[in-house]
N, C-alpha and C positions, 0 to 999 in steps of 0.2 A: 447348424452351428451359428451362434450369434456373432455379430460384428463386435470386435474389441472396442470398448469405450474409449481407449486411448488413441484410436485411429482418427485421422481428420475426417470431416464430414464428406469430403469428395471421394474418399477411398472406399471402393466397394469390395466386400468380401467375395473372393472368387470361388466359383464352384470347382475349379481346377487350377491349382497354383502352378501347374506346369504349362498352362495355355499361353500362347503368344498372341497378344492383341494386335489386330491389323492396324497398320499405320504407325506403330511404335518401333518396329524392328525392320532391318533391311529386307527388301523384297524377297531375297533368296533364302532367308533364314527359315529353318524348320527343325523339328525334332526327328531324329533318326529312330527306327524301331527300337534300338537299344536305349533310347532316352536322351542321348547327348544332342546338343545343339549343333547344327551344321550351317555354316555361313559360306556362301559362294562355293559350295561343294566341298568344304574343308571342315572337319569336325573341330569343335572347340577344344576338346582334350588334346588333339594332335597339335593344334596351334600353341597351346600352353606348353606342351612338352618340347616343342621345337624352339619357341622364342621366349619362354618364361612368362611370368605375370608380375605386375600388371602389364596388360598388352592392349594397345589400341588396334582394332581391326576395322578396316574400311572395305565395304563391299563395292568393288569397282563398277560392276554392272549397274548397281543401284544408283551410285553417284552420277554416273554418266547418263543414265536414263532420266534422272531427275533434271539434270542440266539441259538435256535435249528437249524434254517435254516442256520445261519452263520457257525456253527460247521459242519453241514452236508455237506455244499458246499465245505468248505476247506478240510474236510476229503476225499471227493470224488475226488477232483482235485489233491490232493497230493498223494493219493493212485494210481492215474493214472500214476504218474511219479516214482512210486516205493518207496514212503516213507510215513511217518505218520506226523501228525501235533499235536501240543498242543495249545489249545486256552485258553487264560487267560482273564477273564472279568476284565477290568480296573476299580477297585473300586473307583478311584478318581472321576469318572464321577458321580456316585451316589452309596452310600453304606448304606444299613441297614441290619439288621439280616435277614429279610424276603427276600429281594432281593438277598442276598448272597445264601440263600437256593434255590431260583429259579434257579440261575446260576449253582449251584452244581447239582441240579436235572436234568438240561438240558445238563449235561456232560462237563461243562466248569470248568476250574480252576479259581482261583481268584488272581489278582495282587494287592498288597497293597504297600503303600509307607510311612507308619508311624506306630508308636506303637498303635495309636488309631484305624486305619483301621485294623491292625492285630487283635486287641482285638475284634472288631465287627465280623470279619470273624470267629474267634475261638468261640465266643459266639453263632454264628449261627450253630456251629457244624462242621465247615470245618476241615477236617484232615489237619494237618500241611503239609503233603506231597503234597497237592493240592494247596499250596500257593506259590507265588513268592513275594519277598520283594526287592524293589529298592528305591533309593533316593540318593541325593548327599551328605547328611549329617546325616546319620543314627547314632543315639547316641549309646554309649557303652551299655546302658541299652536295647535299641531296638535290637541291634545285639545279645546280650546275650539271650533275650527272644526268638528271632527267632530261635536260635540254640537250646534252651531248648525245644521248642514245635515241633521241627522237620520240620521247613519250608523247602519245597522241593528245593527251589533255592534262593540264595541271589545274587543280582546283585552288583558286585564290581564297584564302581564309581570313585575311586581314589587310588593312591598307598598306602596311609595311611590305607585304609580299609583292605588291604590284611592281615596285621599283626593283626588287630583288630578282623576280622572274624576268622582267624586261632586260635587266643588265646581263643575266646569264644567256638569254636568247641572243642578245647582241654579240656576246663573245663568240657564240657558235654560229653566227651568221644565219639565223633562222627567224621565222615568225612563229611564235609559240601559241597554240590554241589554249585558251584558258576558260574555265568556268568561274563563277563567283558563288561561294557558299553563303546562303542566307538562312536566317531563322524565320520560319513562317509563324511562330507563336503557337504551333500545334505540337503537343507531345503525346505520343500514343504508346500504349502498352496493352497487349492482349485485347480485351473487349472494350476498353475504355480509352477516351482521349480527352485532353484538356486543351482548350483554345484560349490563349491569352494575347495581350497586346505585345508583350516582349518575353523572351526567354533569358534567364540568367544562366548562361552556360559558356563554355570556352570556345565552342565552334561557331564560325561564321559571323555575319553582321546582320543588323536588323533590315527588314524590308524597306523601311523608310530611308536608310542610308544607301540602298542599292543603286539608285540612279547616279548619285555622286561618285561612287566607286567605279561604276561602269564607264562614266565619262573619263575618269582617270585612266582606266584600262584602254579605252579607245584612243586616248591621246598618245599612247606609247606605240611607236611604229613597229616595234618587234613583238607586239601582242595582238592576238585576234580573239575578240570576245565571242564565245559561241553560245552562252546561255547561263541560266541560273542553276544552282544545285542546292538541294535540300534533303535532309534526312530527319524524319520525325520520331524515330524510336526503333525498338527492337521487339521481336516476338509478338508481332501485331496480327490479330485476327480481324477479319472484316476490312471494309474499305472506307468507313466513315471518316477516319482521321486523314486518310489520303485525299478524300473529297474536299475537306475543309482546307487542307494545305494547298492542294492544286488550285483551288479557287483564289486563294490569296496570292500565290505565285504568279498565276496567269494574269492577274490584274496588273502586277508590276511588269511582267513580260510584255503585255500589250503596250504599256506606256513606253517601254524601252525601244520598241519598234520605230518610234518617231525619230530616234537618233541613229538608227542603223540596223543592220540585220541581227536577228536573234534566232539562229536556226534550230537550237536545241533547248530542251528542258529536262533536267535530271531530277527525278522524284525520289531517288535513293532506294533503299531496300527495307529490311526489317520484317519480311514475311514470316509468320510464325509456323511452328511445327508442334507435333504432339510429343510431350515427354511422359504423360500419364494418360490413363483412360478418361480423365476428366477434361482433357484438352480437346478442343474442336476447331482446329485451324481451317481457314477457308481454302477449299480446293483451288489449285493454281489456275485452272481454266476459268473458274468463276471470278477469281480476283482479276485476271487479265481482262475479262469482258467488262467487269465493273469499272476498272480504271480507264479503259478505252472510252467507255460511255461518258465518264466524268470529264475527261480531257476534251472530248468532242463537244459536249454541251457547253463547257466553259468557253471554249474558243468561239463557238457559234454565237453565244450571248454577247461576245465582245467584237464580233465581226473580224476576227483575225485568222490567219491560216493555222492549221494544226502543225506544231513543230515536230521535229524528230524528238522522240521521248526516250530517255535512258533510265535504266534501273540497275540496282546493285545488290542482287540477292547473294547470300552466302550460306547462312544457316539452313535455309529451306532446301538447299542442294546437298550439302555435305553432312548436315546434322543427323538425319535419319539413317544415313548410310554407315554410320560409325557405331561400334559397340566396344565396350571395354570389358576385358576379362580379368577377374581377380581370383585369388585363392583365399579361402577362409582359413584363418589362423585360430581364432577362439570364438566361442559363443558364451553369452552371459544373460541369464534371465533376470529381469528386474521387475519386482512386484510393486505396483503402485495402486493403493486403495482397492485392492481386490482384483486388479487387472494386471496382466503381464505383458511386458514388451521384451522381445528377445534381441539383444545386441549381437550383431554378427560382424566381427572385426576382420577386415581384409588387409592384404599386403600393399595397398596403395592408400589413397586418400586425397586430401586437399592439395597435395603437390601435383597430382595428375588430373584433378577435377576441382577447380577452385570455385565453380559457380554456386554450389550450395552455400558455402561460407560467405561468398561475396554478395549474392543476390537472394538467398533463401530458395534457390531453385529446387524443384522436385524432379525426381527420376524414378524409373521403374527397374526392378531386378527380377531375374529368374535363375534357377539352377541351370548350369550350362553343361555339366558333365554327366548328368543322369536325370531321370524323372523319378517321382516318388508318389506313392499313394497316401502318404501321411497327411493328416488334416493340416490346413494352412494355419500359420501363426503370424501375428503381427511382428515385423522385424524392423529394426533400424540398422542399416549397414554403415558401420563406422570405419574410419581409416586408422592408420597406425601412428599418426603424428601426435605430438605432445600438446594437443589442443582439444578442449572439450567441444569446440565447434567443428571438429574434423569429422563431418558427416558426408557420406556419399549418397545415400538414399535415406531420406528422413522417415518415410513410412511406406511399407508395402507388405504383401503377404508372401511367404515362402513355405514350402512343406516343413512341418514341425521337426523332422529329423535332420535338418540342415546342420552340418557340423564341420569340425576341422578337416581340412583336406579337400572339401568340396570346391568345385569351380562354379563361380557365379558370373552372370553377364548383366551389365547395366546398359540400358537402351539409349539411343539417340545422343551419343557422346562424340559425334564427328565434328561438331562445331564448338569452338571456344574451350576445349579441354586441353588438347595438345598446345594450342596457342597460348594459353594462360599457365601452362605447367611451370613448376619451379623446382628448386633443389632443397626445399625446406627440410630440416632435420638431416640434410645430406643424403637424401634419396636421389638417385639418378632418375632422370626423366625416361619414361618407358619407350620401347620401340613402337614403331607404327608399321603395320603390315597391310598389304592389299590382298584380297582373295578374289579369285574369279575362275570359274570353270574347273574347280577341283584343285587349283594350284594357289600357293601362297608365296608372296615375295616381299622382301623387306623394302620399305620406302624410306624410313628414317631409323638409323641405328640407335638402340637404347644406350644410355650413359652408364658406364661402370664406375666403381669407386676410384679406379686409377684415373679416369677422366676428371673426376672432381678434385682429386689430390693434385693433379698436374697443374692446376691454376693457382695453387697455394705456393707462393714464392718462398715461404719459410720451410718448405719440405725440399730437401736436396735430392738430386738424382740418385744419390747413393742409398737413400732410405726407400726401400721397396714396401709396397702394401703387404700386409700379412697374407700368407698363403691361402688361396681360395677366395679371398674377398674381392678379387678383381674379376671374378667369373660370373657370367649370367647365372641365374638361379638354377636353370635346368642342368647346368654343367656341374653343380656341386651338390645335387641331391644324392 
C-alpha cells in the first residue's frame, strides 16, 4: 500500500495501524486480546463508560517512575562531578493536589508561577521550603503569600520586584532566598538553538544587567541571593543549547563570586518528549551526563567551585504518562487531487488540547476500543468547535473502518493540555483520572453545564438547566 501523498514527509505508513510505538505511550499501556487499549490495568472502554469522554487519563506508575528516574539520573551524574542537584517539577505542565503529592514522594520539589498553583501545592501538603515561585508579574498579594508560607525560593524577574520581595520578607520577619532570572541570549527548540546577544522577551533581565541587580539584592537585609536562573526554551532535544547557555551563565556566575557567595545555578527545564514516531528525544540519563560534563568543564575553565545545580522539568515527567480518550462522532472523506484524507471528528478539541492550534503541535492517535484488520488510511482528527483550526491530530493513520462510536486515544497529552484547557463554545473541561494496578480514581472533576451556567449572573437560581444537560455523558446515553 502506497503512502498517501497528502501525508507529511515525516509520517510513515504503518504496517499495522493498531501498533503502539514505544516511547509515545504510557509504559503500562497495551492491547488486550480483544483489541481494546489497557492503561494501568484498566481498559479504555471501561474508563469511557465510567467517566465519559473526552477524558484525560494519567498513568500514575509511569509518571512516578519518570520523576524518580530523572531525579536519580541527575543526582548520580552531578555527584560524579562533586556537587548536588535540586529537581523542581514544573507545575505549569500539569498540577493537581494528587500529582503534587506524587512528585514530593519521589523526592522532587515543585515549581509554581501563580497564586493558584501555590495554593494547590500547599493544599497537597507541600512544605513551603520545597517550593519555588517564579513569574514575570507576581502580584503584591502573591509575593506576600509566598513569604508568609516560607516558599524556599522566589525568582526575581525585574528590578521592581527586588523592593517588593524585600518589603514582604520584612513584614514577615524573614530573610527570603531569591534567584535572579536572566536571559542568556540562547533560545532552543527541538534540535536547533539560536544564540544572540539579547532576547526580546518578557522574562528576566540581560546578563549584562545581572551584576547591577545582584548588588541591589545583596543590599537588602531581608534578601539572600542564591544564584542565577535561566530557561532557554521547551521541547528541547540534545544538549547543545544548554551548553552554550551554561557557558554564558557561568561567566557571570564567576564574576559575581567576587561580591559574595553564589551557591546555586538554575538551568531551567524544557527537556523534550516524543509526540510522534519522528521525534527522537535525548534519553534522560544521557542528557544528565552531558549537562554534568558541561557544568564541570565550564567551572574548571574558570577555576571556580561547581555550584549546586537546579533543574525544572515538567513535560518530560508528566507528558508521556497522559493519554486523552475521545469518542468519534462523524467521519468525512475529502478528496484532494486524487488523494483522500479522512476527517475524524471527536467530542473534544481545542478546548481540551490547545497546542495544535497554538503551536502547530503534532500528535499520534490509535483506536482505543478495538483493533482492526482494515487497511490504514490517512486521517485528520478534528474537534467539534466552530473553528477551522480546531485540529487535535493533524496527520496519522488509522484503520480505514474507523467510524462513529469508536473510541480513540491521543498520546502524550499529560502536559499542557489540561493546563491550557478552556470553555470555548461552552464546553466543560474534561475530568482527569489516574490509573494504577487495575484501579481508576478521579483526580479532577469534569465541568458540567450547570458549572458553567452558575457563573453567569444573568441566570437566576430559579432558572434550571434543561433536563439531562447537567449530566455527564455516560449518564444520559
